[in-house]
C-alpha positions, 0 to 999 in steps of 0.5 A: 262565893259558895252560894254562886257555885252551889247549884252547879256543884249540886247538879254535878253531884246529882248527875254523878250519883244517878248517872246520865240523864236520858239524852236526845239521840241523833244518828247520821251513821245508821240507815236501816229502812229509811233515811238517817238523820241529815247533817242539816237536821242535826245542826238545826235541831240537836241540843244537848244530845248524843249525835252519832256521825260517820266522821269518815264520810265526806261533808261531815267533819266541817260541821262538828264544831257547830254541832258541838257548840249546841251542847251535843256530844259527838259519837264517831262511828268505827266498824271494829269487826269488819273492814269496809271496802269503801274506806281509804284504809281498806287495802291496809286492813285486807291482810287481816280480813276474810276474803269472803264478803259478809253475806248481809253486807257485801261491802264488808269483810269480817276481821279474821286476825286480831293479834298482829298488825290490825291495831295500829291501823284502827288506832290511826282512825281513833287518832283522826277522830280525836283530832276533829273533836269527837267525844265518844268512839262507837264500836260497831260489829263488836260481837262479830266473832261468835262461833257460827261466824268463825266456822262459816267464814273460817276466821282465825281469831278466837272469841277471847282474842277478839275481846282483847282487841276491842278492849285494847281499842277502848283503852286507846280511846280513853288515853286519847281523852274520849269515851267508848260506846259499845254496840249491841253487847257489853259481855266482857266490855265492862270498861266501856262508858255506854252502849247502843242497842239496835232494836227491831219491831219484831225483835225487841230486847234480844240482847244480854238483858243482865248486861244492860241492867248492869250498865243502867245500874252503874249510871252509864249511857244506855241507848236503844235505837229502834227500827221500823215501828208504828208505835214508837211511844208504846215501845219506849214506854215498854222498855222503860217499864221492863227495865224499871228505869226512865234513864234509857235514851231512845230513838225510833225509826217511825214508819209513818214519817219514814224518819227517826223520831227523837225523844228526851228533848228538852 
């Protein structure tokens, strides 16, 4: 009987000791210069991948079971640092947001107050994701509360309060049986299970490099989502060489095809 289970056991031990193998990445939630991955493409092509979905978009939730059946892990998008005026719960969030729209994204308003009533509203979003079969919660705009933004938009919360708020959401995510995906920063978020960085053709590796290395060394899932590139292969090779690590998961917005290119496919 042991002979039957030994290969599986050794595979689990290997994965746990070395961390996540690089995964194919599919992304329906982030659209930068070209179209994001469509649900149809994801259902047809994603296998054993990390699939980022905006589960609050119409026409998404009903596809989760099929996507999961192909061995994929679902990341559910949530903007933790802003309120988006097209969400159903925007009116509930408004008392905790700045009244001035974010200049870069005029449909979004920065979270200003994190210590009173915003947590229950965000937790209800996490409840909904847990109920539809999400495996990870990906927290966008985690790094919104830098000092320049605080001054420009007259935000109330301190940087420390913002980190405590994000970590409280991650704690709740863990309690609901899901994992936490950080976005663009891991500073103060050591309990997170992975991180996705947005990289640009004219601005690679702009984030906290030490934090990235710590997550890689810990065997956590590290994803680089690279935009607007003519040499996707070259950029991926550059990142792996820079970090001396072949376990970085990579997705690249290809200028030639005007679509995402997916790496680490089996």
